N, C-alpha and C positions, 0 to 999 in steps of 0.2 A: 240197179246195180246195171255196171256199164260191162257189155263182150265186147272180147273174151273175156271170161272172169277163172275164177281157183276154187273150186265149193267140194262141201265137204255133201256127198252120197246116202241117202238109204233111201233103198228099194227094199221091196218085201218078194218080189218074184225074183228078182240074183240077188237073193240072200246079201248080202252088204248097206251093212249096218259101218255107214263112219271112212267110203274108203276119198279116199280122191279122185277130183277129179276135175275138166278143166269147161265150164259148161262152154260150149259155138255160138248157141244160137236157140234160141224158139217159137217152133213152125205154130204156127194156125193149125193145121191139122190132129195138133193137139202130142207133142213130143219134145223131149229133150234133144238135142245136140249132143253129143259130151266124146272129147279125151276121157277117156278110163285108162287108171294106172295099171298095169296086174301086174307085179314081179314089176318089171323092171322096163320093162315094153310102156306102151302108147295106143289102145283101144278103140278108131270112133263107136262109138252107140247110140241107136238110137233109145230110150225111156219116155214111155209112156209118159204125161203127168200125171193122170191120175196114179195114184200108187208108187212114182218118189217127191220126192224132200231134198232139195236140196239148203243149202244155208251157207252164204260168204267164207269163207278162209277166216280174211279177213274182218276181225269185229269195226262194227260203226266207230266211229270220233260224235261223241256229245259235247256241243259244245258245253260253254262254263256256263253261262245266261241258263240253259236246262238243266242241265242237273242242279243249280239254287230251286229248285222249287217250294215254298213257302208247302208246309200242308195246316 
């Protein structure tokens, strides 16, 4: 995933389920640096890698050759 990246955020500590944000940095100290949209404003947050799930907002492009796998 190239940074910055638009992501969907799930974090149990904040009670976020599908919050929108932008991943700015993955820090080796064990946290994500993100901008989180709260209302119409963006807020910078540090979320622990343990307990946070980030999903890329844009779906992956699957090449046609990979999609046509015989079973």
